[in-house]
N, C-alpha and C positions, 0 to 999 in steps of 0.2 A: 273287701272291707269288713269281712266277718267270716266266721266258721259256722257250718251247719252241723247239727247233731240230731239224728233221727233214731228213735227207739221203738221197738214193736215186740209184742208177745202174742202167743197163740190166742185165738178166741177163747174167752172165758177167764183169762188171767188178767189181773190188774196190771196196768202199765206203770212206768216210772212216774213218780210225782213231779209236779212242776218245780217244787223246791229242790229236788235232786238234780234235775236238768239245769236249774239256775246255778247251783253250786258248782257243777262241772263247767258251765259256761264261764263263771267267774274265775275258776282255776286256770283255764286256758287263755283268758283274755290277757294281752300284754300288760305288764305292770304300769306302763306309761299311760294306759287308757282305762285301767280298772276303775269302775265306779262312775265313769263320766258318761257312758252311753247305756241306755236300757237294752235288754235282750228282748227278742221277739219270741213268744211262747205260744204254742198251740197244742192242746191236749184233746185226744179223742179216745174212744173205747180201746184200751190196750195199746195205744200208741202215743207218741209225743214228738214234737218238733221244736227245736230251739235254734234260733239264729242269733249268734252273739252280736253285740253292738260294737261299733256302729254299723247299721245295716240299711242305710238310706238308698243304696243302689241295688238292693236285692229284691227279687220278685217272690212273693209268697201267695199261696192260695190254699187255705185249709192246712193240711199236713204236707203240702208240696212246697218246695223252694228251689229257686234257680239262682245260682251265684255265677257271675260273669256277665256276658252280653250275648244276646242272640243276634243273628243276621237274617234279615228278611222276615217272612211270615212265621210267627211263633205263637199264634193264638191258642193252640191246643197243647202247649208245653206241659201243662199240669195234669193231663189225662193219661193214665197208664194205658199202654197199648197203642197210643197214637205215634205217628212217625217221629223219629228223633229230629229235633229242630237243628238248623244250621247255627253255627256260632262257636264260641269258646266258653265253656261253662262246666260246672258241677251241678248235677240235677238229681233231686229225689222227688218222686211223685207217688201219691197214694190216694186210694178211693175207699178204704175200709176193707176191701177184699184183696186187692193186689197192691204191692209196693214195688216200684222200680227205681233202681239206681242207674243213671245214664251218664256216660262220659262222652265228651265231644269227639269228633272224627280224628282230630290231631292228638288228643290226650293232653291238653294244656293245663288241666286242673286234675288233682288227684282226689279220689274218693276211696276211703278205707271201710272195711266192713268185717264183722264177726258174726258167726251164726252158731247157735247152740240149740239144744232141745227146747229151751225156754225163752231164748232171746234172739232177736235180730237187731244188731246195732250198726249204724253207719255214721260216718263223719268225715269231714275234710281234715280232721285232726286225729292222728294216732293217739295223742295224749288224752283226748276225750274218751276214746274207747278203753284205754287202760284205766282211766278213772271208773268207768262203768263196769268194767270187768273185775275191779277190785283186786288187782294183782298184776304182776309182770312176769310173763314167761319169756325170758330173755332169749333172743334169736341170735345164735353165734354166726349164722350165715350172713345176716344183716351187718354184724360187726365186721366180718371179713370183707364184705363189699365196701363198707365205709372206709376201711384202711386202704384197700387197693384202688378204689375209684373215687372216693369222696362223696359217694351217694349210697343208696340202698340197693343198687343193682337193678336188674330187670323186673323183679316182682316181690322182693322181700319187704318186711316191716320189722320194727324192733321187737315185736311180740309175735311168737309163733302162732298165736290164734287169730291174728289179724291178717286179712287179705287186701291186696291192692286191686281195685277195679281196673282192668286193662283199658287201653285207649279204644275209642270207637265201640264201646260195649253197652249192652243192656242186660242188667241182672234183675230178674223178676222173682219176687217172693209171692207164692200163693199162700195166703194166711190160713185158709181152710185146711189145705193138705200139709202145710208147713214144709214146703219144698222150695228149692232154688233152681232157677233155670238161667244159664248164662249164654248169651249170644255175643260173638265178637266179629270184627271185620279184619281180614288179613291186609297187610301192606303189599300191594302188587304194583310193580312198575311195568308199563307196556311198551315203551319206546316206539311209539307210533311214528310213521313217516309224515312229516309236515314241513312246509317251507318256513323260513325264518319270518317272512312278512306275515304269513297267516298266524303263526304262533305268537308273534309280538302283538298283533291286533287282539287276539283272543285273551292273552294274558292281561293286557291293559284293561279290557272290558271287565274281566272277572275280578281283578284286584280292585279296580276303581269301584265297581258295584258293591263288593263286600265291605269296603271302607264306608261308602256312603250309606249303605243299608244296615249298618251295625246300629243296634239300639243304644246309642251313646250320645245322641244329639241333645245334650243338656249342659247347662253351665257347671253341673256337678262333675262333668268329665273333662279331664285335661290331657294334653299331649306332651309326654316327655320328649324334649327336642335335643338332638345331637347334631353334629355336622356331617353325618354319614348318609347312607342311602335310605335307610328304612323309615325313619321319622319324616324324612323329606318326601317319601312316597305318600305317606299319610296326609301331609299338608297339601301336596299337589292334587290328590284325589278329592279333598274336601273343598278346594278352592271353587267358588261359585255355587256351592251347595246350600248356602244360607247359614251354615253352621261355622261360626268363627271361634274356635276353641282357645282357651288360655293355654299357653305353653310354659313348661317348666324345664329348667336345666339345673344340674347340680355338679359340684366338684370343689376344688380347692380355690381359695381366694386368689392365689397367685396365677391361676391359669386363664382367667377370663380375658386378659389382655394379650395373651400369647398367640401369635399368628399360627394358623394351622391347627389350633386346638379346637376340640369339640365345642367348648363353651364360647369361644370367640366366633366360630362359624354359626352356631345356633342363634346367637343374637342377631347376626346379619340376615339369616333366613326369616326370623320372626319379623324383623323390620320390613323385609321385602313383601311379606304377606299381610302386613299391617296388624300383627297379632301381639298381644302382651306376652313378654317372656320374663318370668321371674327366675332369679338365680338363687339357689339354696346352697349354703356352705355345708360340706360334709367333712369338715376337719375331724381328725381322730379325737375321740373322747379322751378326757384326762382321767376317767375312772379306771380302777384296776382291771386288768384283763379278764379276770373271772366274772366281774360284773357285766362287762360288755358281751362276753361269750354267753352268759346265762340269758341275757335278753334276746340274743340272736337265736340260740338253740330252742328256747321256750317258744319263740314265735312260730317256728316251722316244725318243731318236733323231730329234728334230726335227719332231714332228708338231703341236706347239702352241707358241704364244708365251706362254702363261698362266703366267708366272713368279710373279706376285703371291702366290698362296697358298703358295708354296714358298720364300719368302725366308729361311727358317731353314736353307736348304741341305739340305732333306729329312731333317733329323735326327729330326724327330718320327716319320716313317714308318720310319726305321731302328730307332728305339726300340721301335715296336710289333712289328716283326719279331723283335727280340731278346727281347721279352717272350713270344714264342710265339703272338702273334695270327696266325691263319691267313688271315683274310679279313674284309671289312667288308660289311654288308648295307645298301646304299644305297636311297634312295627316289626315284631319278631316274624320270621319267615322260614320256609324250608325249600328254597328254590335251587339248591345245589351246593355241593362242596368242591374242594380242590382235588386234583388227582393225587393219589397216594398208592403205595403198595398195599396189599391186602391186610396185613397185620397192622400197619399204620392206621388204617381206617378205624379199626376197632379200638386201638389205643387213643386215637383222637377223640373218641366218644367216651373215654374213661371206662370202657368195659374190659378191665384188666383183672385177671385172676391173681389172688395172693400167691398162689403156687408159682406163677410166672416171675414173681419178684423175689420171694423168699425161699423157694424150693418146696417140695411136697411135704417134707416132715414138719417144718415150722408152720406152714400154712394149714396143715391138717390139725395141728394142736390148737390153733386159734379158732378155726371154723368148725371143729369136730367133723371135718370131712364133708361138710354140707354145701360148700360153695362150688357151683358148677356153672358152666357156660351153656345157656339154652341153645338148642339147634337153630332157633330162629335168628340168632346173632351170628351164625356162621354163613360164609359165602355159599350161595346155592349153585348147583351145576348149571353151566352155561350163563351164569350171571356175570356181566361185565364188572370191572373194578369200579367204574363210575356209578353204575346202578347200585352196587353193593354199598358204596360209601353213602349215597343219597338215601338208600333204604335204612341205613343205620341212623341217619339224621332223623328220619320219621319214626323209627322204633325205639331209639335211645335218647338222642339229644332233646327232642321236643317233649315226649311224655315223661322223661326222667329228670334230666338236668334243668331244662327250662321250667317244667312244672314245679320243681323244687324251689327255684328262685321265685316263682310266683307265690309259693307257700310262705315265704318270708314277708311278702308285702300284703297279702290278702287279709291278715287280721286288722289292717289299717285302711286299705283302699281296695276296691274291686279292680280287676285287670281284664281288659278286652284285647284280643289279638285278631283283628279282622282278616289279616293276610294269612291266617291259619284256618280260615273257614273251609268247610268241606268242598264247596264249589271250586275254590282255588287249589286246594291240595289234590283233588281228583285230576285236575288239568295238569298240574306239575308232574304227576305220575304217568301221564301220557306222553310227555315230551321226550324226544330223542336225547341220548347222552350228550351230544355236542352242544345242545342248548342249555343244559343244566350245569356243565362243568364250570366251576368258579362263578356260579350265578349268572352265566353269560347273558341269557335273554333278559333276565330281570334287571340287571345293571344297565343294559341298553335302554330298557323302558324308562328307568328312573332318569337317566341322562337326557332322554328326549323330553321329559316333562320338567326338568329342573331349571330354575333360574340360573343365570351366569354367575354363580357363587361357587368357588372352589370347594371340593370335599375336604373334610378334616383328615388330618394324618395322625392325630394324637388324641387320646382320651383326656377328659377334663381332670382326671386323676389317674396317672399311669404308673404309680409306684408299686402296684400289685402286692406281692408277698414280702416286700422289704421289711415290714413291721415284725415278721417272724425272727429277724436277726437283732431286734432291739432287746435290751437287757430285761425289761419288765416282762415281755412275752416269753423270752427264753427261760427265765426263772419260773414263771407260771407253768409252762409246759413241763419242766423238770419236776416241779412239785406234784403235778397230776400223775406223772409217770411213776412216782414213788408212793402214790396213794393206794388205798385198798382195792379200788376197782381194777386198775391196771395190773396190780400185783396178782390179782386173781385171774385175770383174763389173758395175760401175755406170758409166754415162756420166758423164764429168767434171762437166758442169753440174748434173746431178741430185745427185751426191755432194756438190758444193759447197753446194747449197741445204740439204741435210740437216745439214752441219756448221754452216752459218750459223744454222739453226733452233735448234741446241743452244746456240750462243754467245749468242743474243739473249735468253735467259732470264735475268731479273734475280736469281732465287734460288728457293728451295724454296717451294712453295705451302703455305698454311695448310690444316689439315684441314677438310674440309667435312662431316665425318660428322655433327656435331651439327645442322647446318642441314638436311641430308637427312632426319634423323630427325624434325625438326619438320615439314617439308613433307609427309612421309608421313602424319603424324597429322592434318593440317588440310586437305590437298588430296586430293580423291577420285582414286583411281588411274585411272579412265577418263579424267578430265580431263587428267592428266599424259600419258597415252598419246596423247590427241588432239592435244595441243600438240606432241608430238614428231614427229607425222606431217605437220605443216605444212611446206610447201616441199620442197626436194629432200633425199633422205637423205644423211647425212654419211658420208664415207669416213674412213679413218685420217688423223690429222694427220701433219705432217712429223716431229714428235718420235717418234710411235709407229713410223713407218716407219724412222727412224734406229735405234730400238731393235730392230726386226725384222732390220735389216741386221747389227747387232752380234751378235745371236743366231746368225744364219746364218754369220757369220764364224767364231765359236767352233766351231759345229757342223762346218763344213767341215774345220777342223783335226782334230777328233775322227774324222771319217769317213776322212780321208786316213791317219791312224794305224791305223784299223781295217783298211784295205786292205793294210797291211804286216804285219799280225799274224802271219801264217803264214810269212813269208819266212825268218827265221833258221833255224827248225827244219827246214824242208822244202826249203831250197835244195839243188839238185842231186839231189832225189829225185822220183819220180813224184808227181803231184797226189794228195792224200788219203793 
């Protein structure tokens, strides 16, 4: 429901002023909320903390702040050096001598930092750091990852000076020595031998305990409800706990009465549990594409291409913030993936190199030769295909793709993911392969707890990227490709091929949602998965890459404006 900004300078140097931090906070606050909610400010000797509004579900203590939700005992969360709490969060804690940045075990929230001889800067927003650094050192590796994967890849940011805190990490700044010390935890799967009955009992206990012990038992927290497994697990675990959350579902007006649809099933589930279920429309905004895209990219700072769920211009999320919703309790999980060949696993997590799509020469021109695949994303010796795929879920999907989707929402509401708590994730990494394949054990657990209500077979809005074929978005993408940013960053032949791909489209595609719903009912899911793994894995189409280029073009303009945020008020004055 907010972003945190932390600044620190060596002992003896003045810190950033409250006015400076407030100006940066104003700059990164979504336009839909700007001026409506106050920021939280704390200034100490040489350091400052700002938590942007709305911040009602955030914990603060002095120069320490915790965004997200803890699970279980978290009394010492604000004290540097104390054990990392369980839960899903972004955490900064400081005592005047030490400052620590902490990421949760699964890496559900992203913290960025920059370190120079005179400044230590940290934020959940890259944009805030670019404001404070007063400039943009554009990272071509990040641009390459964005084109090939729709994200910033395993570790990059849009600015070469900014670093991403790894998942399950503790970064400690010694303010006296002015040094950094980084500790991380590797992702290790053990494949221990255990019976299905034993594993099922333990999983149910750990998942249920994490959900019930998550610090979200307040009317300010709501449960987004679908007709699938994950939110159903959340409701089943909360039943009888004394906490009766409000539930919310969103989608198109036409889908709520469609049998088998998420919205249709969610309403039945809420009625079964005696809970309120509010339905929010996310019809596509009538605003020009550039306006919708700017709101989307400004909210998260360019960590994801996933515009489709936010085509309403983020108005639904702004509405929830204005209603006083403090956070949402999601059912995201990492219980296992489907069986795939080795390369398909990596492509499924969008860890695709530009050179694999365009060839070495074109990719090298775009990335300056800086895009590489880390060894950690390669299959290890003696590692089974199932373990490799599940390890990529824990090292790529959750801390990169899922965290980026949270980045879009967290300027409006907090996000809790109790099924990604450390206690749960540690147990999942002990399970043998056959209990993780296709979430085997987890789905058995949910079915055993579920009321006799069929599972949904179709999302409340399943049109996906169809909007990219509409004339307004095609024209917008073509215009961005002809603009100065992409003219500078793309080799002319590749840029011409993207423009040609947009012009070759005869018109908008018909919706395939109904056809997909029929296929899901009559074709077994394992057969669909097997068909998809035949042949080479597919990378992004030229149209999708044109879209990613257009997003990057708009973002570059936003970041360049961010870099000038502090110029007028601080011209001719010492930094900070």
